[in-house]
Structures are given as C-alpha cells and as structure tokens.
C-alpha positions in Angstrom: 230.3 133.3 38.5 228.3 130.2 39.6 226.7 130.5 43.0 224.5 127.9 44.6 222.8 128.6 47.9 219.6 128.0 49.8 220.6 130.0 52.8 219.7 133.6 53.6 220.4 136.2 56.3 221.9 139.6 56.9 224.8 140.7 59.0 228.4 140.9 58.0 229.6 138.8 55.1 232.8 136.9 55.0 234.5 135.0 52.2 236.0 131.8 53.3 238.8 130.2 51.1 240.1 126.8 51.8 236.8 125.8 53.3 237.0 122.1 52.7 240.4 121.8 54.4 241.2 120.9 58.0 241.1 124.4 59.4 238.4 125.7 57.1 236.0 122.9 58.1 236.6 123.6 61.7 236.3 127.3 61.6 233.2 127.8 59.4 230.6 126.8 62.0 232.3 129.0 64.6 232.2 132.0 62.2 228.5 131.4 61.6 227.9 131.2 65.4 229.7 134.5 65.7 227.2 136.1 63.4 229.0 136.0 60.1 227.2 135.3 56.9 229.8 133.0 55.3 230.3 132.8 51.6 232.4 129.7 50.7 234.8 129.7 47.7 235.2 126.5 45.8 236.4 125.4 42.3 233.1 123.5 41.7 230.1 125.1 43.3 227.5 122.7 41.9 229.4 119.6 43.2 230.0 121.3 46.6 226.4 122.3 46.9 225.3 118.7 46.3 227.1 117.7 49.5 226.2 120.8 51.6 223.2 122.5 50.0 222.6 125.0 52.8 225.9 126.8 52.3 226.5 129.8 50.1 228.9 128.4 47.6 230.6 130.6 45.1 232.8 129.3 42.3 236.2 130.5 41.5 240.0 130.2 41.9 242.3 132.6 43.8 244.4 132.7 40.7 241.5 134.1 38.6 241.2 137.9 39.3 237.8 138.2 37.6 236.4 135.4 39.5 237.8 136.8 42.8 236.2 140.2 42.0 232.8 138.6 41.7 233.4 136.4 44.8 234.4 139.4 46.9 231.5 141.6 45.9 229.8 142.9 49.0 232.2 141.1 51.3 233.3 142.7 54.6 236.1 140.4 55.5 237.9 137.3 54.2 239.7 134.3 55.7 242.6 133.2 53.5 243.5 129.6 54.0 244.9 128.8 50.5 248.0 126.5 50.5 249.4 124.9 47.4 251.9 122.4 48.8 250.0 119.5 47.2 250.1 121.0 43.8 253.6 120.0 42.8 256.7 121.8 41.7 256.5 125.6 41.5 253.8 125.9 44.1 255.8 128.5 46.0 255.7 131.0 43.2 252.0 130.3 42.4 251.1 130.8 46.0 252.8 134.2 46.2 251.3 135.4 42.9 247.8 134.3 43.9 248.2 136.2 47.2 249.3 139.3 45.4 246.3 139.2 43.1 243.9 138.4 46.0 245.2 141.4 48.1 244.8 143.7 45.1 241.2 142.6 44.3 240.2 142.7 47.9 241.3 146.3 48.1 239.4 147.1 44.9 236.3 145.4 46.3 236.3 147.4 49.5 237.1 144.5 51.8 237.8 145.7 55.4 240.0 142.9 56.7 242.0 139.9 55.6 243.0 137.2 58.1 245.6 134.7 57.0 246.7 131.6 58.9 250.4 130.9 58.2 253.3 129.2 59.9 255.8 130.2 62.6 259.0 131.7 61.1 262.0 129.3 61.2 265.3 130.4 62.7 267.2 129.3 59.6 266.2 128.9 56.0 263.5 126.4 56.7 261.6 124.4 54.1 260.1 125.7 50.9 256.7 125.2 52.5 257.5 127.4 55.5 259.2 130.0 53.3 256.2 130.1 51.1 253.8 130.6 54.0 255.9 133.5 55.4 256.1 135.1 51.9 252.4 134.8 51.3 251.7 136.5 54.6 254.1 139.3 53.7 252.5 139.7 50.3 249.0 140.0 51.8 250.1 142.4 54.4 251.8 144.6 51.8 248.4 145.4 50.3 246.2 148.3 51.5 243.5 146.1 53.2 243.9 145.7 57.0 245.6 142.3 57.3 246.4 140.1 60.3 248.6 137.1 59.8 248.4 134.4 62.5 251.4 132.1 62.7 250.9 128.6 64.1 253.3 125.7 64.4 251.9 122.1 64.5 248.1 122.2 64.9 246.7 119.2 66.8 243.4 117.9 65.6 241.9 115.0 63.6 242.4 115.9 60.0 245.7 117.8 60.4 248.5 116.3 58.2 251.1 116.9 60.9 249.0 115.2 63.5 248.3 112.3 61.1 252.1 111.7 60.9 252.5 111.8 64.7 249.5 109.6 65.3 250.6 106.9 62.8 254.2 106.8 63.9 253.1 106.5 67.6 250.5 103.8 66.8 252.6 101.7 64.5 256.2 101.6 65.8 257.0 99.9 69.1 260.7 100.8 68.4 261.3 104.4 67.2 264.2 105.4 65.0 265.2 108.9 66.1 266.7 111.2 63.5 268.3 114.4 64.7 265.2 116.5 63.7 263.1 114.9 66.3 265.1 116.8 68.9 263.9 120.1 67.5 261.3 121.9 69.6 257.9 123.3 68.7 254.7 124.6 70.4 251.8 122.5 69.2 248.4 124.3 69.4 245.0 122.7 69.6 242.6 123.2 66.6 240.0 124.5 69.1 242.3 127.3 70.2 243.2 128.1 66.5 239.5 128.5 65.8 239.0 130.9 68.7 242.0 132.9 67.5 240.7 133.2 63.9 237.2 134.1 64.9 238.2 136.7 67.5 240.8 138.3 65.1 238.0 139.6 63.0 236.7 141.7 65.9 240.0 143.5 66.6 240.1 147.2 65.7 240.6 147.8 62.0 243.8 149.7 62.7 245.4 146.5 64.1 247.7 145.1 61.4 250.7 142.7 61.2 251.6 139.2 62.2 251.1 137.4 65.5 252.3 134.0 66.8 249.6 131.8 68.3 251.6 129.1 70.1 250.3 126.3 72.3 251.1 126.4 76.0 253.9 123.9 76.0 257.3 123.6 74.2 258.0 120.0 73.2 260.5 118.2 71.1 259.4 115.8 68.4 260.3 112.9 70.5 258.3 114.1 73.5 255.3 114.6 71.2 255.6 111.0 69.9 256.1 109.6 73.4 253.1 111.3 74.9 250.9 110.4 72.0 251.9 106.7 72.3 251.1 106.8 76.0 247.7 108.4 75.4 247.0 105.5 72.9 247.7 103.0 75.7 250.9 101.8 74.2 253.5 103.1 76.6 256.6 105.0 75.7 258.2 103.4 72.6 261.8 102.2 72.7 264.1 104.5 70.7 267.3 104.2 68.7 269.2 107.4 67.9 270.1 107.6 64.2 271.5 111.2 63.9 272.7 110.7 60.3 269.3 110.0 58.9 268.7 112.8 56.3 265.3 114.6 55.9 264.9 112.9 52.5 265.4 109.4 54.0 263.2 110.3 56.9 260.4 111.3 54.6 260.7 108.0 52.8 260.4 106.3 56.1 257.4 108.4 57.0 255.8 107.5 53.7 256.3 103.8 54.4 254.9 103.9 57.9 252.2 106.6 57.7 249.4 107.7 55.4 251.1 111.0 54.5 251.9 111.9 50.9 255.7 111.7 50.4 256.2 115.2 48.9 254.2 116.8 51.7 255.9 114.7 54.4 259.3 115.8 53.0 258.4 119.4 53.3 257.2 118.9 56.9 260.3 117.0 57.9 262.6 119.7 56.4 260.6 122.2 58.4 261.2 120.3 61.6 265.0 120.3 61.3 265.2 123.4 63.4 263.2 124.8 66.3 259.8 126.4 65.4 259.2 128.7 68.4 257.0 131.7 68.8 258.4 135.1 69.5 255.9 135.5 72.3 252.3 134.5 73.2 250.9 138.0 73.8 248.2 137.6 71.1 246.2 135.3 73.4 245.8 138.1 76.0 244.9 140.5 73.2 241.9 138.4 72.3 241.1 137.5 75.9 241.9 133.7 75.5 244.7 133.1 78.0 243.8 129.5 78.9 244.9 127.3 76.0 244.4 123.6 75.7 247.3 121.3 76.9 248.9 119.0 74.3 247.6 115.9 76.1 244.0 117.2 76.1 244.2 118.3 72.4 245.7 114.9 71.5 243.0 113.0 73.4 240.3 115.0 71.5 242.0 114.3 68.2 242.2 110.5 69.0 238.6 110.4 70.1 237.5 112.0 66.9 238.8 109.0 65.0 236.0 106.9 66.4 233.7 108.0 63.7 236.3 107.7 61.0 237.2 104.7 58.8 239.7 102.5 60.6 243.2 102.0 59.1 243.3 99.2 56.5 246.0 97.0 55.0 249.1 95.7 56.9 249.4 98.8 59.1 245.7 98.4 60.1 246.5 94.9 61.2 249.6 96.2 63.2 247.4 98.7 65.0 244.8 96.1 65.9 247.5 93.7 67.1 249.1 96.4 69.3 245.7 97.3 70.8 245.7 100.9 69.7 243.1 102.8 71.7 241.4 105.9 70.2 241.5 107.8 73.4 238.8 109.5 75.4 237.4 112.9 74.7 237.4 114.7 78.0 235.4 117.6 76.6 
C-alpha cells in the first residue's frame, strides 16, 4: 500500500471513498470538523498528495480486496461513495461485486459502521443507474457491519451532474421542449443538508441499521425546477412546448447537445426521471435533529453563486449565455 501524508492526530479514524467527487469533496471538511481523522482512498496516492499534501491519502481500489484490507486497517467507520456510472458497460455488476467485497473486508477489519449514500427507490423498474445504487445498498447492508444507507434524489449544488443539466438547460433555452418525463416529481435536497445527514449518521447508536430517505422540503416537477432556476438566473420563466412523444434516448441526445453532461450519464439520469422519485417519509431529519432543511430556491442560489469562482462556459453556448445575460445568483448564506 502506498500512503502519503503530512497530517497527524488522534481520535476516530474514517476511510473516505469517492473523496474527489462532488459529495466527497463537500463532506470531508465537515467530517474533520466533527473530530474524525479522515483517511482518503485514491487510485494514485502520489498524484493526489501533490495537489493536497496535508491529507492522509491511501492508495487502492475498492475492487482489490488486499488493498482494501490495508486501507481499512485501524479504521472505525467508512463512508462509501463509490459509483461506476462513468465506467461504461457492465458497471452495474462491477459496482455490486465491489460492494460485496468491501462489506466483507470491512467486517474482517473490525469496522464499526458503514454509511452509504444511494438514491431514492423508483416506483417502477427505473434506470440501470438507480437499480445499481439500490442493489449496492442492499449488498452493503447484507454484511455484518452496522450499515446505514441514505437515499437522496437530486442533490442541488455546484458540481452535481444533475444540477449541471438543470442549470445549463435553464440558462441556454429561452423556449423549452417539454418531454413527458419533465412532469415527474422529485424532492431535491441541498448539498449542505446532505453533508449534515452524512456526518450526523456516524453518531447514531451502533444498533441502528437500514436505509433512510433524506428528501428536500419541497416536491417539484422537472418543469418547476427548470422554471424556478431560470427565474433565479434573471431570465424569467421560459416558454415551453409539450412534446410528450420525445423518448428518453432522444431526450438524452438533446441534453448532450445543450448541456455539458456526458451522453451516457445523461441518458441514465433521464431514464431515472421518467417516473416519480419520492421519499417514503422524511423522519430521518428528526432523528438527527435537523428538521429545518434548505428550500430549493436557496440551495439553487448558493449553487449559482458558487459558479463565480469557476471557469465560465466557453464556445457557442458560452456566447448564448452571455447574450442572454445569465446571472450567477446571490449567495444568501
């Protein structure tokens, strides 16, 4: 195992997987503030340490049992944020197999708790992406380590792929084509609230196991999400044309043309949105003493404000955004 670190400290140790992703990047500082000594899993520890030398980087891949045994040595808990949707055909089977190996090695290593961030269960068959996330959660929970699966629908925040699609569509299309799937409802949740849920989950009694929905406070259709985002950007509600026959495949091609999203990932997201993605309940927020969640508008304003430090859109669509006077939004704190 390769480990590169310049940090030190005692306390509880947590292995963070998926640390460079959207959620992992947001939750790591919060875990450290909560007193965790965070060990960060990466496939290239030396390269990662060159960018962030103060972190405890450990090299390995969740599909490598020997590497995981070394990475989990002395670990009290772990946050599992591994998703393989970008890895091409067959990712579903690889995700489930990796989760099974991880759960087994975590048990052998004496880990006390696994927390996994998955997705809300669809009413129908859903997309392969959603089915994979549900099955990964079931696989982790089938092990002997106390495991809590948190299920979120769309997470609103700068860096979220779902939010990127919403933001780009709202910014770039004064007239919106409305396929049937934009009528489906979901409960978008702010990344800030997701971070609170993840961090506080680790402090729940060890006998607490199972899955819990972590919905946002509002139930919105896809069209309502796009309309409200456009208004927050100073563009007003876009005109819309109903096109109920537009298939998920054609919709994903349209999204690829208009947004910065990868086509294969966009396709899975669109298929997942062809039916409602609604929580069973919102009881978990009371369990962790966090009843006041962020509204969609406030979460969206914060996501838009976070773009100020990011590279502006380039190419033809960048020109479109500038011509439309796209405003990044104000962060109201």
